[in-house]
All heavy atoms as an XYZ file, in Angstrom:
874
protein
N     -24.181    -57.785    -71.511
C     -25.045    -56.774    -70.963
C     -24.816    -56.730    -69.449
O     -24.989    -57.714    -68.760
C     -26.499    -57.120    -71.294
C     -27.479    -56.123    -70.727
S     -29.193    -56.468    -71.087
C     -29.317    -56.045    -72.783
N     -24.413    -55.557    -68.967
C     -24.168    -55.432    -67.536
C     -25.432    -54.973    -66.813
O     -26.486    -54.773    -67.415
C     -22.994    -54.496    -67.262
C     -23.289    -53.067    -67.685
O     -24.239    -52.844    -68.447
O     -22.561    -52.164    -67.232
N     -25.308    -54.817    -65.523
C     -26.460    -54.494    -64.686
C     -27.064    -53.142    -65.049
O     -28.288    -52.984    -65.067
C     -26.045    -54.515    -63.215
C     -27.141    -54.219    -62.206
C     -28.235    -55.280    -62.302
C     -26.585    -54.164    -60.809
N     -26.237    -52.163    -65.361
C     -26.743    -50.838    -65.706
C     -27.602    -50.879    -66.972
O     -28.643    -50.233    -67.046
C     -25.575    -49.860    -65.891
C     -24.823    -49.570    -64.615
C     -25.695    -48.901    -63.571
O     -26.591    -48.129    -63.881
N     -25.422    -49.213    -62.307
N     -27.177    -51.660    -67.967
C     -27.964    -51.787    -69.192
C     -29.300    -52.473    -68.922
O     -30.330    -52.092    -69.493
C     -27.188    -52.573    -70.251
C     -25.978    -51.817    -70.749
O     -25.986    -50.558    -70.671
O     -25.034    -52.472    -71.215
N     -29.290    -53.479    -68.080
C     -30.530    -54.175    -67.735
C     -31.496    -53.242    -67.017
O     -32.700    -53.256    -67.273
C     -30.236    -55.393    -66.868
C     -29.507    -56.495    -67.593
C     -29.153    -57.651    -66.675
O     -29.429    -57.627    -65.487
N     -28.521    -58.663    -67.245
N     -30.973    -52.411    -66.117
C     -31.832    -51.461    -65.409
C     -32.406    -50.418    -66.362
O     -33.563    -50.012    -66.228
C     -31.043    -50.779    -64.292
C     -30.707    -51.653    -63.083
C     -29.782    -50.917    -62.135
C     -31.967    -52.088    -62.371
N     -31.615    -49.984    -67.348
C     -32.123    -49.024    -68.330
C     -33.237    -49.632    -69.170
O     -34.190    -48.957    -69.546
C     -30.989    -48.544    -69.236
C     -30.055    -47.589    -68.546
C     -28.933    -47.176    -69.463
C     -27.910    -46.347    -68.722
N     -26.771    -46.006    -69.574
N     -33.121    -50.941    -69.484
C     -34.177    -51.606    -70.244
C     -35.449    -51.740    -69.428
O     -36.552    -51.614    -69.954
C     -33.714    -52.989    -70.700
C     -32.682    -52.916    -71.801
O     -32.567    -51.902    -72.486
N     -31.909    -53.969    -71.963
N     -35.312    -52.016    -68.134
C     -36.487    -52.177    -67.275
C     -37.142    -50.847    -66.930
O     -38.373    -50.750    -66.851
C     -36.100    -52.900    -65.980
C     -35.752    -54.374    -66.118
C     -35.212    -54.906    -64.805
C     -36.970    -55.164    -66.535
N     -36.323    -49.823    -66.705
C     -36.834    -48.514    -66.299
C     -36.284    -47.437    -67.226
O     -35.352    -46.707    -66.869
C     -36.425    -48.212    -64.848
C     -36.828    -49.279    -63.878
C     -35.899    -50.166    -63.367
C     -38.151    -49.403    -63.478
C     -36.264    -51.152    -62.475
C     -38.530    -50.387    -62.582
C     -37.591    -51.261    -62.072
N     -36.849    -47.312    -68.430
C     -36.288    -46.364    -69.398
C     -36.437    -44.899    -68.990
O     -35.658    -44.057    -69.419
C     -37.064    -46.657    -70.689
C     -38.276    -47.391    -70.268
C     -37.967    -48.058    -68.984
N     -37.421    -44.573    -68.144
C     -37.654    -43.181    -67.754
C     -36.771    -42.739    -66.587
O     -36.676    -41.554    -66.293
C     -39.117    -42.966    -67.372
C     -40.046    -43.227    -68.550
O     -39.590    -43.068    -69.701
O     -41.212    -43.589    -68.318
N     -36.137    -43.687    -65.932
C     -35.328    -43.365    -64.740
C     -34.021    -42.695    -65.139
O     -33.317    -43.133    -66.031
C     -35.017    -44.648    -63.955
C     -34.179    -44.407    -62.751
N     -34.667    -43.793    -61.628
C     -32.880    -44.683    -62.486
C     -33.704    -43.707    -60.721
N     -32.607    -44.253    -61.234
N     -33.706    -41.598    -64.444
C     -32.449    -40.910    -64.673
C     -31.609    -41.031    -63.406
O     -32.107    -40.868    -62.299
C     -32.694    -39.447    -65.013
C     -33.498    -39.306    -66.284
C     -33.212    -38.005    -66.983
O     -32.289    -37.306    -66.569
O     -33.918    -37.723    -67.938
N     -30.334    -41.310    -63.579
C     -29.439    -41.517    -62.445
C     -29.065    -40.178    -61.841
O     -28.587    -39.282    -62.537
C     -28.163    -42.265    -62.898
C     -27.223    -42.480    -61.730
C     -28.536    -43.587    -63.530
N     -29.312    -40.032    -60.548
C     -28.935    -38.807    -59.857
C     -27.502    -38.949    -59.326
O     -27.000    -40.060    -59.165
C     -29.904    -38.538    -58.706
O     -29.776    -39.524    -57.718
N     -26.845    -37.847    -59.034
C     -25.465    -37.930    -58.531
C     -25.366    -38.681    -57.195
O     -24.316    -39.210    -56.867
C     -25.053    -36.474    -58.350
C     -26.006    -35.681    -59.156
C     -27.254    -36.478    -59.281
N     -26.453    -38.733    -56.430
C     -26.428    -39.441    -55.152
C     -26.357    -40.951    -55.346
O     -25.890    -41.667    -54.466
C     -27.680    -39.110    -54.325
C     -27.728    -37.633    -53.964
O     -26.655    -36.995    -53.956
O     -28.837    -37.131    -53.682
N     -26.838    -41.452    -56.476
C     -26.883    -42.884    -56.723
C     -25.563    -43.440    -57.253
O     -25.365    -44.637    -57.242
C     -27.996    -43.222    -57.721
C     -29.381    -42.957    -57.182
C     -30.451    -43.271    -58.205
O     -30.163    -43.965    -59.195
O     -31.577    -42.803    -58.022
N     -24.679    -42.589    -57.715
C     -23.416    -43.051    -58.277
C     -22.480    -43.443    -57.136
O     -22.204    -42.661    -56.236
C     -22.770    -41.967    -59.154
C     -23.692    -41.646    -60.334
C     -21.398    -42.413    -59.628
C     -23.237    -40.490    -61.162
N     -22.013    -44.679    -57.176
C     -21.128    -45.194    -56.141
C     -19.750    -45.401    -56.754
O     -19.596    -46.113    -57.740
C     -21.664    -46.537    -55.576
C     -20.703    -47.096    -54.551
C     -23.052    -46.342    -54.994
N     -18.754    -44.774    -56.149
C     -17.384    -44.912    -56.614
C     -16.682    -45.915    -55.702
O     -16.580    -45.689    -54.497
C     -16.646    -43.558    -56.578
C     -15.206    -43.716    -57.026
C     -17.380    -42.542    -57.424
N     -16.219    -47.051    -56.256
C     -15.537    -48.025    -55.400
C     -14.194    -47.481    -54.923
O     -13.438    -46.889    -55.694
C     -15.351    -49.245    -56.304
C     -15.423    -48.710    -57.683
C     -16.302    -47.491    -57.636
N     -13.919    -47.679    -53.633
C     -12.668    -47.208    -53.064
C     -11.691    -48.373    -52.953
O     -12.078    -49.486    -52.649
C     -12.908    -46.625    -51.674
C     -13.788    -45.402    -51.676
C     -13.996    -44.861    -50.276
O     -13.213    -45.220    -49.368
O     -14.926    -44.086    -50.102
N     -10.420    -48.099    -53.216
C      -9.398    -49.118    -53.045
C      -9.130    -49.299    -51.561
O      -8.946    -48.324    -50.831
C      -8.102    -48.724    -53.763
C      -8.252    -48.777    -55.272
O      -9.150    -49.495    -55.739
O      -7.468    -48.114    -55.966
N      -9.125    -50.540    -51.127
C      -8.877    -50.843    -49.726
C      -7.379    -50.996    -49.515
O      -6.728    -51.752    -50.213
C      -9.610    -52.137    -49.340
C      -9.563    -52.418    -47.890
N     -10.340    -51.737    -47.004
C      -8.826    -53.290    -47.172
C     -10.094    -52.184    -45.787
N      -9.173    -53.135    -45.872
N      -6.835    -50.264    -48.558
C      -5.410    -50.319    -48.291
C      -5.165    -51.324    -47.172
O      -5.740    -51.217    -46.097
C      -4.869    -48.932    -47.896
C      -5.097    -47.957    -49.043
C      -3.406    -49.012    -47.525
C      -4.802    -46.530    -48.711
N      -4.325    -52.314    -47.451
C      -4.026    -53.346    -46.467
C      -2.978    -52.843    -45.479
O      -2.120    -52.039    -45.816
C      -3.506    -54.612    -47.157
C      -4.478    -55.316    -48.088
C      -3.770    -56.448    -48.805
C      -5.659    -55.857    -47.323
N      -3.065    -53.345    -44.252
C      -2.110    -53.018    -43.208
C      -0.794    -53.740    -43.504
O      -0.771    -54.958    -43.635
C      -2.669    -53.454    -41.849
C      -1.694    -53.363    -40.718
C      -1.368    -52.133    -40.175
C      -1.099    -54.495    -40.197
C      -0.472    -52.042    -39.129
C      -0.202    -54.411    -39.154
C       0.111    -53.181    -38.611
N       0.290    -52.997    -43.641
C       1.604    -53.592    -43.883
C       2.329    -53.669    -42.545
O       2.487    -52.666    -41.861
C       2.431    -52.747    -44.880
C       1.671    -52.542    -46.181
C       3.780    -53.392    -45.131
C       1.390    -53.792    -46.961
N       2.757    -54.855    -42.198
C       3.356    -55.076    -40.885
C       4.866    -55.156    -40.967
O       5.438    -55.330    -42.042
C       2.796    -56.362    -40.286
C       3.113    -57.582    -41.142
C       2.275    -58.770    -40.752
O       1.156    -58.614    -40.312
N       2.828    -59.943    -40.899
N       5.509    -55.062    -39.799
C       6.965    -55.129    -39.745
C       7.454    -56.561    -39.692
O       8.485    -56.900    -40.256
C       7.480    -54.355    -38.536
C       7.220    -52.875    -38.625
C       7.734    -52.150    -37.415
C       7.429    -50.671    -37.533
N       7.872    -49.934    -36.359
N       6.749    -57.416    -38.981
C       7.136    -58.817    -38.855
C       6.794    -59.572    -40.143
O       5.768    -59.320    -40.770
C       6.403    -59.470    -37.684
C       6.809    -58.905    -36.337
C       8.262    -59.152    -36.008
O       8.746    -60.269    -36.254
O       8.909    -58.213    -35.529
N       7.615    -60.538    -40.546
C       7.318    -61.284    -41.779
C       6.170    -62.273    -41.591
O       5.961    -62.811    -40.508
C       8.626    -62.028    -42.063
C       9.315    -62.124    -40.754
C       8.899    -60.921    -39.962
N       5.434    -62.470    -42.662
C       4.391    -63.493    -42.678
C       5.065    -64.829    -42.970
O       6.085    -64.884    -43.638
C       3.347    -63.173    -43.751
C       2.566    -61.920    -43.447
S       1.480    -61.404    -44.766
C       0.327    -62.703    -44.832
N       4.487    -65.906    -42.474
C       5.064    -67.242    -42.640
C       4.316    -67.952    -43.769
O       3.098    -68.024    -43.769
C       4.926    -68.044    -41.345
C       5.496    -67.247    -40.207
C       5.465    -69.437    -41.514
C       6.652    -67.721    -39.492
N       5.072    -68.455    -44.729
C       4.512    -69.214    -45.841
C       5.097    -70.615    -45.772
O       6.288    -70.805    -45.997
C       4.873    -68.531    -47.159
S       4.104    -69.251    -48.593
N       4.252    -71.600    -45.428
C       4.776    -72.951    -45.257
C       3.979    -73.966    -46.067
O       2.864    -73.711    -46.496
C       4.805    -73.344    -43.781
C       3.460    -73.378    -43.101
C       3.639    -73.705    -41.632
C       2.313    -73.661    -40.905
N       2.444    -73.990    -39.495
N       4.590    -75.116    -46.239
C       4.033    -76.210    -47.031
C       3.705    -77.365    -46.102
O       4.494    -77.706    -45.222
C       5.074    -76.640    -48.070
C       4.751    -77.923    -48.785
C       3.850    -77.940    -49.824
C       5.361    -79.108    -48.418
C       3.569    -79.119    -50.491
C       5.090    -80.286    -49.076
C       4.185    -80.282    -50.110
O       3.897    -81.439    -50.762
N       2.525    -77.938    -46.273
C       2.120    -79.116    -45.496
C       1.384    -80.079    -46.408
O       0.851    -79.687    -47.433
C       1.164    -78.722    -44.360
C       1.808    -78.137    -43.155
C       0.812    -77.905    -42.030
O      -0.357    -78.349    -42.144
O       1.195    -77.271    -41.040
N       1.342    -81.313    -45.985
C       0.499    -82.300    -46.650
C      -0.646    -82.610    -45.708
O      -0.423    -82.997    -44.563
C       1.280    -83.567    -46.964
C       2.102    -83.452    -48.212
C       2.422    -84.811    -48.751
C       2.839    -84.635    -50.190
N       2.833    -85.857    -50.905
N      -1.849    -82.433    -46.201
C      -3.039    -82.735    -45.417
C      -3.864    -83.750    -46.183
O      -4.271    -83.494    -47.314
C      -3.863    -81.472    -45.165
C      -3.150    -80.484    -44.277
C      -4.043    -79.352    -43.895
N      -3.360    -78.486    -42.948
C      -3.943    -77.457    -42.381
N      -5.192    -77.160    -42.661
N      -3.269    -76.721    -41.529
N      -4.098    -84.868    -45.542
C      -4.841    -85.963    -46.160
C      -4.220    -86.363    -47.497
O      -4.910    -86.651    -48.460
C      -6.306    -85.593    -46.331
C      -7.011    -85.319    -45.014
C      -8.462    -84.991    -45.223
C      -9.106    -84.679    -43.891
N     -10.486    -84.276    -44.018
N      -2.898    -86.339    -47.561
C      -2.185    -86.753    -48.758
C      -2.109    -85.714    -49.857
O      -1.576    -85.982    -50.925
N      -2.640    -84.513    -49.618
C      -2.631    -83.479    -50.648
C      -1.790    -82.299    -50.192
O      -1.755    -81.955    -49.022
C      -4.057    -83.024    -50.943
C      -4.899    -84.169    -51.441
C      -6.202    -83.696    -51.983
C      -6.968    -84.933    -52.448
N      -8.054    -84.652    -53.260
N      -1.136    -81.669    -51.153
C      -0.267    -80.537    -50.852
C      -1.089    -79.289    -50.541
O      -2.070    -79.000    -51.222
C       0.641    -80.264    -52.041
N      -0.696    -78.562    -49.501
C      -1.338    -77.295    -49.161
C      -0.273    -76.276    -48.796
O       0.773    -76.613    -48.256
C      -2.315    -77.433    -47.976
O      -1.616    -77.932    -46.856
C      -3.468    -78.338    -48.304
N      -0.552    -75.037    -49.105
C       0.309    -73.933    -48.721
C      -0.436    -73.121    -47.675
O      -1.594    -72.772    -47.873
C       0.643    -73.041    -49.929
O       1.225    -73.856    -50.949
C       1.600    -71.947    -49.555
N       0.229    -72.814    -46.567
C      -0.415    -72.104    -45.464
C       0.320    -70.791    -45.217
O       1.545    -70.757    -45.128
C      -0.406    -72.972    -44.195
C      -1.159    -74.265    -44.476
C      -1.031    -72.225    -43.025
C      -1.027    -75.310    -43.427
N      -0.448    -69.708    -45.118
C       0.102    -68.385    -44.855
C      -0.410    -67.947    -43.488
O      -1.615    -67.906    -43.268
C      -0.330    -67.383    -45.938
C       0.067    -67.906    -47.304
C       0.287    -66.019    -45.672
C      -0.665    -67.247    -48.419
N       0.509    -67.614    -42.592
C       0.148    -67.219    -41.233
C       0.939    -65.988    -40.829
O       1.910    -65.618    -41.471
C       0.477    -68.345    -40.247
C      -0.285    -69.613    -40.469
C       0.165    -70.730    -39.550
O       1.351    -70.753    -39.172
O      -0.684    -71.574    -39.220
N       0.507    -65.374    -39.731
C       1.276    -64.297    -39.130
C       0.857    -62.901    -39.523
O       1.615    -61.958    -39.329
N      -0.350    -62.714    -40.032
C      -0.811    -61.377    -40.387
C      -1.346    -60.701    -39.135
O      -2.145    -61.273    -38.403
C      -1.889    -61.449    -41.472
C      -2.317    -60.100    -41.988
C      -1.452    -59.333    -42.741
C      -3.575    -59.602    -41.716
C      -1.824    -58.092    -43.221
C      -3.966    -58.362    -42.193
C      -3.092    -57.614    -42.935
O      -3.464    -56.392    -43.408
N      -0.907    -59.473    -38.869
C      -1.274    -58.779    -37.645
C      -2.427    -57.795    -37.832
O      -2.885    -57.203    -36.862
C      -0.060    -58.030    -37.099
C       1.068    -58.961    -36.713
C       2.338    -58.212    -36.369
O       2.375    -56.972    -36.520
O       3.301    -58.869    -35.968
N      -2.900    -57.600    -39.038
C      -3.985    -56.663    -39.299
C      -5.331    -57.270    -38.943
O      -5.438    -58.292    -38.262
N      -6.399    -56.662    -39.431
C      -7.744    -57.144    -39.128
C      -8.061    -58.394    -39.942
O      -7.455    -58.661    -40.981
C      -8.791    -56.065    -39.453
O      -8.750    -55.796    -40.860
C      -8.538    -54.786    -38.679
N      -9.032    -59.157    -39.455
C      -9.451    -60.361    -40.171
C     -10.031    -60.010    -41.538
O      -9.864    -60.756    -42.497
C     -10.490    -61.136    -39.358
C      -9.862    -61.904    -38.214
O      -8.628    -62.054    -38.203
O     -10.617    -62.356    -37.335
N     -10.717    -58.881    -41.626
C     -11.314    -58.472    -42.902
C     -10.229    -58.229    -43.954
O     -10.362    -58.629    -45.107
C     -12.155    -57.207    -42.698
C     -12.990    -56.861    -43.892
C     -14.031    -57.919    -44.237
O     -14.571    -58.572    -43.338
O     -14.291    -58.093    -45.447
N      -9.133    -57.585    -43.561
C      -8.015    -57.366    -44.486
C      -7.399    -58.690    -44.924
O      -7.039    -58.870    -46.082
C      -6.929    -56.511    -43.831
C      -7.322    -55.057    -43.693
O      -8.338    -54.657    -44.289
O      -6.611    -54.320    -42.992
N      -7.280    -59.625    -43.978
C      -6.691    -60.926    -44.284
C      -7.584    -61.708    -45.238
O      -7.104    -62.397    -46.131
C      -6.448    -61.694    -42.985
C      -5.318    -62.677    -43.033
C      -4.200    -62.464    -43.827
C      -5.350    -63.824    -42.279
C      -3.148    -63.364    -43.861
C      -4.310    -64.739    -42.302
C      -3.211    -64.497    -43.095
N      -8.903    -61.570    -45.090
C      -9.844    -62.240    -46.004
C      -9.735    -61.647    -47.407
O      -9.785    -62.372    -48.403
C     -11.274    -62.102    -45.483
C     -11.562    -62.964    -44.290
C     -12.978    -62.768    -43.800
C     -13.229    -63.557    -42.534
N     -14.579    -63.362    -42.007
N      -9.587    -60.337    -47.484
C      -9.418    -59.682    -48.790
C      -8.132    -60.166    -49.455
O      -8.109    -60.465    -50.651
C      -9.410    -58.144    -48.623
C     -10.790    -57.659    -48.204
C      -8.952    -57.459    -49.899
C     -10.824    -56.217    -47.768
N      -7.074    -60.279    -48.672
C      -5.802    -60.774    -49.189
C      -5.926    -62.219    -49.658
O      -5.404    -62.584    -50.709
C      -4.726    -60.651    -48.108
C      -3.299    -60.993    -48.503
C      -2.802    -60.038    -49.577
C      -2.401    -60.938    -47.283
N      -6.650    -63.041    -48.905
C      -6.856    -64.444    -49.282
C      -7.597    -64.537    -50.608
O      -7.231    -65.320    -51.488
C      -7.630    -65.178    -48.192
N      -8.639    -63.732    -50.764
C      -9.415    -63.762    -51.994
C      -8.563    -63.329    -53.185
O      -8.633    -63.923    -54.264
C     -10.636    -62.858    -51.864
C     -11.542    -62.908    -53.052
C     -12.793    -62.117    -52.846
C     -13.691    -62.241    -54.052
N     -14.938    -61.500    -53.903
N      -7.745    -62.323    -52.979
C      -6.896    -61.835    -54.058
C      -5.874    -62.884    -54.486
O      -5.642    -63.085    -55.678
C      -6.189    -60.564    -53.598
C      -5.483    -59.847    -54.691
C      -4.982    -58.498    -54.230
O      -5.674    -57.833    -53.459
O      -3.874    -58.136    -54.666
N      -5.271    -63.566    -53.522
C      -4.298    -64.619    -53.840
C      -4.969    -65.753    -54.593
O      -4.447    -66.253    -55.590
C      -3.613    -65.130    -52.551
C      -2.681    -64.065    -51.993
C      -2.841    -66.416    -52.811
C      -2.141    -64.371    -50.619
N      -6.138    -66.168    -54.138
C      -6.846    -67.279    -54.787
C      -7.229    -66.931    -56.216
O      -7.112    -67.763    -57.111
C      -8.094    -67.658    -53.980
C      -7.765    -68.314    -52.653
C      -8.983    -68.895    -51.962
C     -10.045    -67.872    -51.692
N     -11.192    -68.415    -50.973
N      -7.658    -65.699    -56.450
C      -8.045    -65.331    -57.813
C      -6.830    -65.187    -58.721
O      -6.895    -65.554    -59.890
C      -8.867    -64.033    -57.834
O      -8.150    -63.014    -57.170
C     -10.208    -64.224    -57.182
N      -5.715    -64.660    -58.212
C      -4.518    -64.514    -59.047
C      -3.934    -65.866    -59.436
O      -3.418    -66.034    -60.527
C      -3.463    -63.670    -58.333
C      -3.754    -62.197    -58.389
C      -2.603    -61.397    -57.873
C      -2.926    -59.917    -58.010
N      -1.824    -59.073    -57.557
N      -4.009    -66.829    -58.525
C      -3.459    -68.150    -58.799
C      -4.480    -69.106    -59.410
O      -4.118    -70.187    -59.859
C      -2.906    -68.772    -57.511
C      -1.729    -68.051    -56.867
C      -1.371    -68.710    -55.551
C      -0.542    -68.041    -57.799
N      -5.748    -68.723    -59.402
C      -6.838    -69.573    -59.914
C      -6.860    -70.928    -59.214
O      -6.908    -71.977    -59.854
C      -6.726    -69.762    -61.417
O      -6.792    -68.530    -62.078
N      -6.813    -70.876    -57.899
C      -6.838    -72.105    -57.096
C      -7.888    -71.959    -55.996
O      -8.375    -70.873    -55.724
C      -5.467    -72.399    -56.441
C      -4.427    -72.680    -57.488
C      -5.028    -71.280    -55.538
N      -8.176    -73.076    -55.360
C      -9.098    -73.063    -54.242
C      -8.353    -72.840    -52.945
O      -7.142    -73.018    -52.856
N      -9.094    -72.466    -51.941
C      -8.496    -72.250    -50.645
C      -9.518    -71.712    -49.677
O     -10.687    -71.550    -50.003
N      -9.072    -71.432    -48.459
C      -9.978    -70.938    -47.435
C      -9.217    -70.061    -46.456
O      -7.987    -70.068    -46.397
C     -10.641    -72.110    -46.682
O     -11.609    -71.592    -45.783
C      -9.634    -72.933    -45.924
N      -9.978    -69.300    -45.684
C      -9.441    -68.510    -44.585
C      -9.998    -69.120    -43.311
O     -11.199    -69.153    -43.100
C      -9.886    -67.051    -44.715
C      -9.536    -66.226    -43.520
C      -8.257    -65.741    -43.358
C     -10.474    -65.944    -42.542
C      -7.925    -64.981    -42.253
C     -10.145    -65.189    -41.443
C      -8.876    -64.704    -41.297
N      -9.113    -69.653    -42.473
C      -9.572    -70.338    -41.270
C      -8.538    -70.179    -40.163
O      -7.344    -70.338    -40.398
C      -9.764    -71.821    -41.582
C     -10.413    -72.617    -40.482
C     -10.415    -74.099    -40.780
C     -11.281    -74.435    -41.958
N     -11.364    -75.878    -42.197
N      -8.996    -69.869    -38.951
C      -8.141    -69.779    -37.766
C      -6.932    -68.866    -37.986
O      -5.793    -69.233    -37.722
C      -7.666    -71.171    -37.330
C      -8.820    -72.089    -36.965
O      -9.848    -71.568    -36.487
O      -8.692    -73.302    -37.174
N      -7.168    -67.664    -38.485
C      -6.116    -66.674    -38.731
C      -5.014    -67.177    -39.659
O      -3.833    -66.849    -39.487
C      -5.502    -66.194    -37.418
C      -6.523    -65.453    -36.561
O      -7.429    -64.827    -37.145
O      -6.394    -65.490    -35.325
N      -5.381    -67.996    -40.625
C      -4.424    -68.440    -41.634
C      -5.149    -68.647    -42.957
O      -6.350    -68.918    -42.990
C      -3.716    -69.726    -41.202
O      -4.643    -70.767    -41.068
N      -4.401    -68.496    -44.039
C      -4.927    -68.749    -45.377
C      -4.411    -70.113    -45.801
O      -3.213    -70.364    -45.750
C      -4.458    -67.680    -46.382
C      -4.905    -66.286    -45.954
C      -4.976    -67.997    -47.780
C      -4.303    -65.171    -46.786
N      -5.310    -70.988    -46.232
C      -4.938    -72.320    -46.686
C      -5.231    -72.395    -48.175
O      -6.369    -72.268    -48.590
C      -5.705    -73.403    -45.914
C      -5.441    -73.262    -44.420
C      -5.304    -74.787    -46.404
C      -6.341    -74.079    -43.543
N      -4.181    -72.593    -48.977
C      -4.294    -72.662    -50.434
C      -4.037    -74.094    -50.870
O      -3.100    -74.733    -50.401
C      -3.264    -71.725    -51.108
C      -3.437    -70.279    -50.624
C      -3.350    -71.807    -52.623
C      -4.700    -69.613    -51.077
N      -4.853    -74.583    -51.783
C      -4.689    -75.947    -52.288
C      -3.525    -75.993    -53.272
O      -3.533    -75.292    -54.271
C      -5.964    -76.415    -52.982
C      -7.146    -76.500    -52.054
C      -8.432    -76.797    -52.790
O      -8.476    -76.813    -54.010
N      -9.490    -77.030    -52.038
N      -2.525    -76.807    -52.962
C      -1.363    -76.960    -53.841
C      -0.135    -76.277    -53.271
O      -0.204    -75.516    -52.304
N       1.013    -76.551    -53.871
C       2.277    -75.970    -53.434
C       2.584    -74.753    -54.292
O       3.137    -74.852    -55.383
C       3.398    -77.012    -53.545
C       4.716    -76.506    -52.989
O       4.722    -75.427    -52.365
O       5.736    -77.184    -53.185
N       2.212    -73.578    -53.804
C       2.394    -72.323    -54.533
C       3.220    -71.331    -53.711
O       3.020    -70.128    -53.809
C       1.038    -71.692    -54.863
C       0.237    -72.485    -55.850
C      -0.781    -73.332    -55.431
C       0.500    -72.404    -57.203
C      -1.521    -74.067    -56.335
C      -0.238    -73.136    -58.115
C      -1.236    -73.960    -57.670
O      -1.968    -74.686    -58.575
N       4.160    -71.832    -52.909
C       4.920    -70.955    -52.019
C       5.644    -69.848    -52.774
O       5.577    -68.677    -52.384
C       5.926    -71.757    -51.203
C       5.288    -72.550    -50.096
C       6.307    -73.353    -49.375
N       6.740    -74.433    -50.281
C       7.631    -75.347    -49.973
N       8.206    -75.331    -48.811
N       7.961    -76.289    -50.828
N       6.329    -70.197    -53.855
C       7.117    -69.196    -54.582
C       6.229    -68.114    -55.192
O       6.526    -66.925    -55.096
C       7.953    -69.868    -55.665
C       8.992    -70.825    -55.080
O       9.463    -70.561    -53.957
O       9.307    -71.824    -55.747
N       5.143    -68.520    -55.809
C       4.246    -67.553    -56.442
C       3.566    -66.666    -55.400
O       3.424    -65.459    -55.601
C       3.195    -68.280    -57.277
C       3.764    -68.955    -58.494
C       2.691    -69.656    -59.286
C       3.282    -70.395    -60.473
N       2.254    -71.116    -61.230
N       3.157    -67.265    -54.280
C       2.508    -66.493    -53.222
C       3.493    -65.495    -52.622
O       3.144    -64.342    -52.352
C       1.937    -67.428    -52.136
C       0.745    -68.203    -52.699
C       1.537    -66.655    -50.893
C       0.217    -69.285    -51.796
N       4.742    -65.922    -52.440
C       5.751    -65.020    -51.888
C       5.999    -63.844    -52.823
O       6.160    -62.705    -52.374
C       7.035    -65.790    -51.602
C       6.910    -66.719    -50.411
S       8.335    -67.768    -50.137
C       9.567    -66.591    -49.680
N       5.993    -64.078    -54.128
C       6.164    -62.989    -55.096
C       4.998    -62.006    -55.016
O       5.196    -60.791    -55.054
C       6.267    -63.548    -56.507
C       7.552    -64.262    -56.802
C       7.552    -64.917    -58.180
O       6.655    -64.595    -58.992
O       8.432    -65.739    -58.429
N       3.770    -62.533    -54.912
C       2.579    -61.674    -54.830
C       2.638    -60.815    -53.574
O       2.387    -59.602    -53.613
C       1.292    -62.531    -54.856
C       1.106    -63.184    -56.226
C       0.079    -61.694    -54.499
C       0.018    -64.239    -56.269
N       2.971    -61.435    -52.438
C       3.016    -60.698    -51.175
C       4.147    -59.673    -51.154
O       3.970    -58.564    -50.650
C       3.151    -61.674    -50.001
C       1.946    -62.564    -49.741
C       2.242    -63.560    -48.640
C       0.717    -61.744    -49.397
N       5.296    -60.017    -51.729
C       6.410    -59.063    -51.772
C       6.065    -57.878    -52.675
O       6.458    -56.750    -52.395
C       7.683    -59.747    -52.249
C       8.304    -60.620    -51.183
C       9.559    -61.300    -51.678
C      10.129    -62.224    -50.613
N      11.287    -62.979    -51.087
N       5.336    -58.125    -53.752
C       4.926    -57.034    -54.638
C       3.974    -56.075    -53.923
O       3.925    -54.886    -54.239
C       4.268    -57.595    -55.889
N       3.233    -56.584    -52.938
C       2.315    -55.755    -52.167
C       3.011    -55.034    -51.005
O       2.409    -54.216    -50.337
C       1.169    -56.590    -51.613
C       0.241    -57.082    -52.685
C      -0.994    -57.621    -52.025
C      -2.183    -57.481    -52.905
N      -2.578    -56.157    -53.238
N       4.280    -55.384    -50.761
C       5.033    -54.707    -49.706
C       5.179    -55.512    -48.429
O       5.693    -54.993    -47.439
N       4.739    -56.750    -48.400
C       4.854    -57.591    -47.208
C       6.224    -58.247    -47.151
O       6.833    -58.529    -48.186
C       3.787    -58.700    -47.217
C       2.402    -58.186    -46.987
C       1.527    -58.036    -48.049
C       1.950    -57.876    -45.720
C       0.242    -57.579    -47.862
C       0.671    -57.428    -45.520
C      -0.191    -57.271    -46.592
N       6.665    -58.534    -45.940
C       7.849    -59.370    -45.757
C       7.363    -60.790    -45.565
O       6.411    -61.038    -44.827
C       8.628    -58.916    -44.515
C       9.217    -57.542    -44.642
C       9.916    -57.149    -43.372
C      10.394    -55.728    -43.453
N      10.958    -55.273    -42.177
N       8.005    -61.739    -46.239
C       7.550    -63.123    -46.202
C       8.725    -64.017    -45.852
O       9.830    -63.839    -46.359
C       6.952    -63.557    -47.552
C       6.368    -64.945    -47.461
C       5.894    -62.580    -48.016
N       8.468    -64.994    -44.993
C       9.485    -65.954    -44.602
C       9.030    -67.327    -45.024
O       7.914    -67.741    -44.723
C       9.675    -65.899    -43.085
C      10.778    -66.760    -42.564
C      10.927    -66.540    -41.064
C      12.055    -67.359    -40.526
N      12.196    -67.170    -39.066
N       9.888    -68.046    -45.749
C       9.566    -69.388    -46.223
C       9.970    -70.409    -45.166
O      11.084    -70.384    -44.674
C      10.306    -69.665    -47.527
C       9.989    -70.993    -48.122
C      10.760    -71.150    -49.417
N      10.526    -72.481    -49.952
C      10.330    -72.720    -51.217
N      10.371    -71.754    -52.087
N      10.126    -73.942    -51.624
N       9.038    -71.300    -44.834
C       9.292    -72.313    -43.817
C       9.131    -73.678    -44.438
O       8.147    -73.952    -45.129
C       8.315    -72.148    -42.627
C       8.501    -73.259    -41.623
C       8.488    -70.797    -41.981
N      10.091    -74.551    -44.207
C      10.009    -75.926    -44.704
C      10.450    -76.062    -46.143
O      10.057    -75.305    -47.006
N      11.269    -77.070    -46.399
C      11.717    -77.446    -47.739
C      12.137    -76.348    -48.576
O      11.935    -75.902    -49.548
């Protein structure tokens, strides 16, 4: 049962007006000319993948971070203009970014 069904159960007399309908818009990310850097580091003995070099807005970079984390089903964070992903996923991340139109440069190993 989704939210709309729950609202219909709570308010059966309410009719949705055209003003209340919200259409989600696809957010277009800024594609840059310079390649993003995808590197591997060990932090506190654990493998991490770090993505740096995005020239767009922080909000776009956060959206990109969330999308990568959900596609890979891993944890991570956005901190200091870089995306930190738990584990060594350089190849998979590079494929995802290239499919989106980004240029990616692999650093280290």
